[in-house]
C-alpha positions in Angstrom: 4.9 -19.0 13.4 6.6 -16.9 10.6 5.0 -18.8 7.8 1.6 -18.6 9.4 1.7 -14.9 10.2 3.1 -14.0 6.8 0.4 -16.1 5.0 -2.5 -14.6 7.1 -1.0 -11.1 6.6 -0.8 -11.4 2.8 -4.3 -12.8 2.6 -5.6 -10.0 4.7 -3.7 -7.3 2.7 -5.0 -8.7 -0.6 -8.6 -8.9 0.7 -8.6 -5.4 2.2 -6.8 -4.0 -0.9 -9.7 -5.2 -3.0 -12.2 -3.7 -0.6 -10.4 -0.4 -0.3 -10.1 0.0 -4.0 -13.8 -0.7 -4.5 -13.4 -4.0 -6.4 -15.1 -5.9 -3.5 -18.1 -4.4 -1.6 -17.2 -2.6 1.6 -19.4 -4.8 3.8 -16.9 -7.6 3.3 -14.6 -5.7 5.7 -16.8 -7.1 8.5 -16.0 -10.6 7.3 -12.2 -9.8 7.4 -12.7 -8.4 10.9 -14.5 -11.5 12.2 -11.7 -13.7 10.7 -9.0 -11.7 12.4 -10.8 -11.9 15.8 -10.9 -15.7 15.5 -7.2 -15.7 14.4 -6.2 -13.5 17.4 -8.0 -15.8 19.8 -6.5 -18.9 18.3 -2.8 -18.1 18.0 -0.3 -17.4 20.8 -0.5 -13.9 22.3 2.9 -12.9 20.9 1.9 -13.7 17.4 -1.3 -11.6 17.6 0.7 -8.6 19.0 3.2 -8.9 16.1 0.4 -9.1 13.6 -1.2 -6.1 15.1 2.0 -4.1 14.9 2.6 -4.9 11.2 -1.0 -4.1 10.3 -1.4 -0.7 12.0 -1.8 1.3 8.7 -4.1 -1.3 7.2 -6.9 -1.5 9.7 -10.2 -0.5 8.2 -13.3 1.2 9.5 -16.1 -1.3 9.7 -19.5 -0.5 8.0 -21.6 -1.9 10.8 -24.7 0.2 9.9 -25.4 2.9 7.3 -25.2 5.5 10.1 -22.3 4.0 12.0 -19.5 3.0 9.7 -16.3 4.5 11.3 -15.5 2.0 14.1 -12.0 1.1 13.2 -10.8 -2.6 13.4 -7.8 -1.7 15.6 -10.1 -0.8 18.4 -11.6 -4.3 18.5 -8.3 -6.1 18.0 -6.4 -4.1 20.7 -9.1 -4.9 23.2 -8.9 -8.6 22.2 -5.2 -8.6 22.8 -5.5 -6.8 26.1 -8.2 -9.1 27.5 -6.3 -12.2 26.5 -3.3 -10.9 28.3 -5.1 -9.7 31.4 -5.8 -11.8 34.4 -6.0 -11.2 38.2 -2.4 -12.0 38.8 -1.3 -9.4 36.3 -3.6 -6.8 37.9 -1.9 -7.5 41.2 1.6 -7.3 39.8 0.7 -4.1 38.0 -0.2 -2.3 41.2 2.5 -3.9 43.3 5.3 -1.6 44.5 8.0 -0.5 43.9 6.7 1.5 41.0 8.9 3.0 38.3 9.1 6.7 37.6 7.4 6.1 34.2 4.5 4.5 36.0 4.0 7.5 38.3 4.3 9.9 35.5 1.7 8.2 33.3 -0.6 7.6 36.2 -0.4 11.3 37.2 -1.1 12.4 33.6 -4.1 10.0 33.4 -5.5 11.3 36.7 -5.2 15.0 35.5 -7.0 14.0 32.2 -9.7 12.4 34.3 -10.0 15.5 36.5 -10.2 17.7 33.4 -13.6 16.1 32.6 -14.9 18.4 35.3 -14.0 21.4 33.1 -15.3 20.1 29.9 -18.2 21.9 28.1 -18.6 18.8 25.9 -18.6 16.1 28.6 -19.5 13.2 26.2 -16.8 14.4 23.8 -14.2 14.4 26.6 -15.1 10.9 27.8 -14.9 9.6 24.2 -11.4 11.2 23.9 -10.2 9.7 27.1 -11.5 6.2 26.0 -9.8 6.8 22.7 -6.3 7.2 24.3 -6.9 4.3 26.7 -7.8 2.1 23.7 -4.7 3.3 21.9 -2.5 2.3 24.8 -3.7 -1.2 25.5 -1.3 -3.0 23.1 1.6 -1.0 24.4 1.0 -2.3 27.9 1.0 -5.9 26.6 4.2 -5.2 24.5 5.9 -3.9 27.7 5.1 -7.0 29.6 6.1 -9.4 26.8 9.5 -7.7 26.3 10.1 -7.6 30.1 9.7 -11.3 30.2 11.1 -12.3 26.9 13.9 -10.1 25.6 13.9 -11.8 22.2 10.4 -10.5 21.5 11.9 -7.0 21.1 13.9 -8.1 18.0 10.7 -9.7 16.5 8.8 -6.5 17.2 11.4 -4.4 15.4 10.9 -6.5 12.2 7.1 -6.0 12.5 7.5 -2.2 12.9 9.7 -2.0 9.9 7.2 -3.8 7.6 4.4 -1.2 7.9 6.8 1.7 7.6 8.3 0.4 4.4 4.8 -0.5 3.1 3.2 2.9 3.5 6.2 4.6 2.0 5.9 2.3 -1.1 2.2 3.0 -1.3 3.1 6.8 -1.1 5.3 6.3 -4.2 2.5 4.3 -5.9 0.3 7.3 -5.1 2.9 9.5 -6.8 3.0 7.3 -9.8 -0.8 7.5 -10.1 -0.6 11.3 -10.6 1.1 10.4 -14.0 -1.8 8.2 -15.0 -4.7 10.5 -14.1 -5.4 14.2 -13.8 -5.6 15.8 -10.5 -9.4 15.7 -10.3 -9.4 12.0 -11.0 -6.7 11.6 -8.4 -8.9 13.2 -5.7 -12.0 11.2 -6.8 -10.0 7.9 -6.5 -7.8 8.5 -3.5 -10.4 10.6 -1.6 -13.7 9.3 -2.8 -12.8 5.6 -3.1 -9.7 4.7 -1.0 -10.2 7.1 1.9 -14.0 6.4 2.1 -13.5 2.6 2.2 -10.6 2.9 4.7 -12.1 5.3 7.2 -15.9 5.4 6.5 -18.2 8.0 5.1 -18.2 10.4 8.0 -14.4 10.6 8.1 -14.0 10.6 4.4 -16.4 13.6 4.1 -14.4 15.5 6.6 -11.1 14.6 4.9 -12.3 15.6 1.4 -13.8 18.8 2.6 -10.9 19.9 4.8 -8.1 18.0 3.4 -4.4 18.7 3.7 -3.6 17.0 0.4 -2.8 20.3 -1.3 -0.5 23.2 -0.6 -1.7 26.6 -1.7 0.3 29.7 -2.7 -2.2 32.1 -4.3 -2.8 30.7 -7.7 -0.3 27.9 -7.2 -1.6 24.6 -6.0 0.7 21.7 -5.2 -0.3 18.1 -4.4 1.1 16.5 -1.2 1.4 12.7 -0.7 -0.6 11.1 2.1 -0.4 7.4 1.2 -3.3 5.6 3.0 -3.4 8.2 5.8 -6.3 10.7 6.3 -3.9 13.6 5.9 -0.4 14.7 4.9 0.7 15.3 8.5 0.2 11.9 10.2 1.8 10.2 7.2 5.4 11.6 7.7 5.1 11.2 11.5 4.4 7.5 11.0 7.4 7.2 8.7 9.8 9.0 11.0 8.6 6.9 14.0 9.2 3.7 12.1 12.6 4.6 10.7 14.6 3.3 13.7 13.2 -0.2 13.1 14.0 0.0 9.3 17.6 1.1 10.1 18.1 -1.5 12.8 16.8 -4.3 10.5 19.0 -3.0 7.6 22.3 -2.4 9.3 22.6 -4.9 12.2 23.9 -7.8 10.1 26.8 -5.7 8.8 28.0 -4.4 12.2 30.6 -6.0 14.5 32.1 -4.4 17.7 35.6 -4.2 16.4 34.7 -2.3 13.2 36.0 1.2 12.6 33.7 4.0 11.2 35.4 3.6 7.8 34.8 -0.2 7.7 31.2 0.4 8.7 30.6 2.4 5.5 32.2 -0.3 3.4 30.1 -3.1 5.0 27.0 -4.2 3.2 23.8 -4.1 5.1 20.6 -5.9 4.1 18.6 -4.8 1.1 16.2 -3.1 3.4 18.6 -0.2 3.6 17.5 1.1 0.1 14.2 1.9 1.7 15.8 4.6 3.9 16.1 7.2 1.1 12.7 6.1 -0.2 11.1 6.9 3.2 12.9 10.2 3.3 11.6 11.1 -0.2 8.1 10.2 0.9 8.5 12.5 3.9 9.6 15.4 1.7 6.8 14.8 -0.8 4.3 14.9 2.0 4.9 18.7 1.7 4.9 19.0 5.5 7.1 22.1 6.1 7.2 21.6 9.9 8.7 18.1 9.3 11.3 19.6 7.0 12.3 22.2 9.6 12.4 19.6 12.3 14.8 17.6 10.2 17.1 20.6 9.9 17.1 21.2 13.7 17.6 17.5 14.2 20.8 17.7 12.1 22.1 20.3 14.6 21.0 18.1 17.5 23.1 15.3 16.2 26.2 17.4 16.4 25.4 18.0 20.1 25.0 14.2 20.7 28.3 13.5 19.0 29.9 16.0 21.4 28.1 14.4 24.4 29.5 11.0 23.4 33.0 12.4 23.3 32.5 14.1 26.7 31.1 10.9 28.3 34.1 9.1 26.9 32.0 6.5 25.3 33.8 3.6 23.6 34.6 3.8 19.9 31.9 1.2 19.1 29.1 3.4 20.3 30.6 6.5 18.8 31.0 4.8 15.4 27.5 3.4 15.5 25.9 6.7 16.2 27.9 8.5 13.5 27.1 5.8 11.1 23.4 5.8 11.7 23.3 9.6 11.8 25.0 9.9 8.4 21.9 8.5 6.7 20.3 11.8 7.5 22.3 13.3 4.6 19.9 11.5 2.2 17.1 13.7 3.5 18.7 16.9 2.4 20.1 15.5 -0.9 16.7 14.2 -1.9 15.2 17.7 -2.0 17.0 17.8 -5.4 15.0 14.8 -6.5 11.8 16.3 -5.1 12.2 19.6 -6.9 11.3 18.3 -10.5 8.5 16.2 -9.0 6.9 19.2 -7.3 7.3 21.2 -10.5 5.8 18.5 -12.8 2.4 19.2 -14.4 1.0 16.0 -13.0 1.8 17.0 -9.5 0.4 20.5 -9.4 -1.9 23.2 -10.9 0.1 26.3 -11.3 0.8 29.2 -13.6 4.5 29.2 -12.5 5.6 25.7 -11.4 9.3 26.4 -11.5 9.3 28.2 -8.2 6.8 26.0 -6.4 9.1 24.1 -4.1 11.2 27.2 -3.5 8.1 29.1 -2.5 7.1 26.2 -0.2 10.5 26.3 1.6 10.5 30.1 1.8 7.0 30.0 3.4 8.6 28.4 6.5 9.7 31.9 7.6 6.9 33.9 6.0 4.6 34.6 9.0 2.0 36.4 6.8 1.5 33.2 4.7 -2.1 32.0 5.3 -1.5 28.8 7.2 1.3 30.3 9.2 -0.8 33.3 10.1 -3.7 31.1 11.2 -1.3 29.0 13.3 -0.1 32.1 15.1 -3.7 33.2 15.8 -4.4 29.7 17.3 -1.3 29.8 19.4 -2.2 33.2 20.8 -5.7 31.9 21.6 -4.2 28.8 23.2 -2.0 30.9 25.5 -4.9 33.1 26.5 -6.9 30.0 27.4 -4.1 28.5 29.4 -3.9 31.7 31.4 -7.6 31.5 32.1 -7.6 27.7 32.9 -4.1 26.9 34.1 -4.8 23.9 36.4 -7.1 21.6 34.5 -7.5 23.3 31.1 -10.8 23.3 29.2 -11.1 19.5 29.3 -9.6 16.7 27.2 -11.0 16.7 23.7 -12.5 20.2 24.1 -10.0 22.3 22.3 -12.5 23.9 19.9 -13.7 25.9 22.9 -10.3 27.6 23.0 -10.7 29.1 19.5 -14.4 29.8 19.9 -15.5 27.0 17.5 -18.4 24.7 17.8 -17.5 21.4 19.6 -18.6 19.5 16.6 -15.4 20.8 15.0 -13.4 18.5 17.2 -14.1 15.7 14.8 -13.0 17.8 11.9 -9.5 18.2 13.3 -9.6 21.5 15.3 -6.3 21.7 17.2 -3.7 23.9 18.7 -1.2 23.0 15.9 1.2 22.5 18.7 1.3 19.4 20.8 2.5 21.1 24.0 0.0 24.0 23.8 -2.8 21.5 23.2 -1.9 19.5 26.3 -1.7 22.6 28.4 -5.0 24.0 27.0 -7.0 20.8 27.4 -5.4 19.3 30.6 -3.7 22.3 32.3 -0.1 23.4 32.9 0.7 20.6 35.5 -0.2 18.0 32.9 2.2 19.7 30.4 5.0 19.7 32.9 4.5 16.0 33.6 4.3 15.3 29.9 7.6 17.1 29.2 9.2 15.3 32.1 8.0 12.0 30.7 9.5 12.9 27.3 12.8 13.9 28.8 12.8 10.7 30.9 12.1 8.7 27.7 15.0 10.3 25.8 17.3 9.8 28.8 16.3 6.2 28.9 16.9 5.8 25.2 20.4 7.3 25.6 21.1 4.9 28.5 19.8 1.9 26.5 22.0 2.9 23.6 25.1 2.9 25.8 24.3 -0.3 27.7 22.8 -2.5 25.0 24.9 -5.5 23.8 22.7 -6.4 20.8 23.8 -4.7 17.6 20.3 -4.6 16.3 18.9 -2.9 19.5 22.0 -0.6 19.7 21.2 0.7 16.2 17.5 0.9 17.1 18.2 3.1 20.1 20.8 5.2 18.2 18.3 5.9 15.5 15.6 6.6 18.1 17.8 9.3 19.6 17.6 11.0 16.2 14.0 10.3 15.1 12.1 10.6 18.4 13.3 14.2 18.8 12.5 14.8 15.1 8.9 14.0 15.7 8.8 15.9 19.0 10.2 19.0 17.3 7.7 18.7 14.5 5.0 18.6 17.2 5.8 22.2 17.9 3.7 22.9 14.7 1.1 20.1 14.8 -0.7 17.5 16.9 -0.8 14.8 14.2 1.0 12.4 16.6 -2.4 12.0 18.2 -3.7 10.4 14.9 -4.6 6.8 15.7 -2.0 5.2 13.4 0.8 7.5 14.4 0.0 7.2 18.1 -0.1 3.4 17.9 3.4 3.0 16.4 4.7 5.7 18.8 3.2 4.1 21.9 4.4 0.6 20.9 7.9 2.0 20.3 7.9 3.7 23.7 6.9 0.4 25.3 9.8 -1.3 23.6 12.2 1.3 24.8 11.0 1.3 28.4 10.9 -2.5 28.6 14.4 -2.8 27.2 15.5 -0.2 29.8 14.1 -2.5 32.5 16.0 -5.4 31.1 19.3 -3.4 31.0 18.8 -2.4 34.6 18.6 -6.1 35.6 21.9 -6.8 33.8 
């Protein structure tokens, strides 16, 4: 299986790379899609799931017709995987008690989302949004079942979550290098007009180019922000942070033994993959996403609390050392701001009359509430709270957030949002849905903590230790954005959640 999946993956990447860069005509993406459907039907289900996981950032929108060119390939392949997995016996097992707390929570949230359709001004838009999230969750259901039955599948999955994380980080650095080969206008023409258009289709590309987050503005200062092959500079770092536990687990597991002290852990050599950790952190910084920077700082404080909790719980030295060892890699994030400073200030990376203070101004703007984007966020948050007071039970309907801020519903496609995940849930689905969602996230983190303490595999122990750092990081960032609902970010997040829950079920058995 490894040789076959690697061969098909490389062929697919090369082919799609030629299409995305405009070397091959875009209609050939349909040929690639047909080939992958055949491949997914022919190989074992486990292989198709692993291929799907490693390909999340590289799925393209299919140019089916001139007027309909934004149907993404992941939608088709996730349905193929789910239908291959599904049978009558699985349906019966799925609805056979006793049910887990997670099952009840997710079912309740789904029912509230369904009920919110009754409040939606844009009913069709709401139905499409509900289908979108169902479509996004199909592979996660299959992942949960596969890991529940075959524990070894979790280790294979970790490898295939690390691959796309490293890949998009490297593409982000390639994007950075391209700024030194072309001026900023040529940059926008290539990455926006060619790459984004061939990746996401004309409709989405027009939206991305018109209302892009690729630049940070400070009066006359304009700074470029990396986005790799994502539609914006917000979902890109979310994807990286979500994939970091897999990268760390793959990098460090081989060097760890239960009897090792913290000092000996630092002396041990991990796999070469470990060099990608600072690369990923640098890409996160160069995305220019201030909320992600702030969330990283708060996460640093959270780590101190978790270290104290480990001591209070009287955990063994092995788990204490593992967590401290994994957490220490966060130091790279703060050190690398020193590397990012000259990059932000370089002429190739910005248009500015005073580039020397650009990064400093970006950092200071975190607490400048009169700054344009901050002020707009505050206005949206106020409008969201007002809407929640008016519609506390079922909100304004899933996918109907533009109603909250008095915008045309057509703006939903252009990215109108609450700029706060939790306010968005409450505004669209109601306060009960928010309470359930928060409880689900708390249950998830508690399960992650339990898995970390119970796991006997060094790779999975590291994975859960890292998840205790990076899941809260993304959830903290979600106080300022809803980019976790981006299709690529949500796919890697939902699959990671399925891995966590399924491993928890396995640990309960043992």
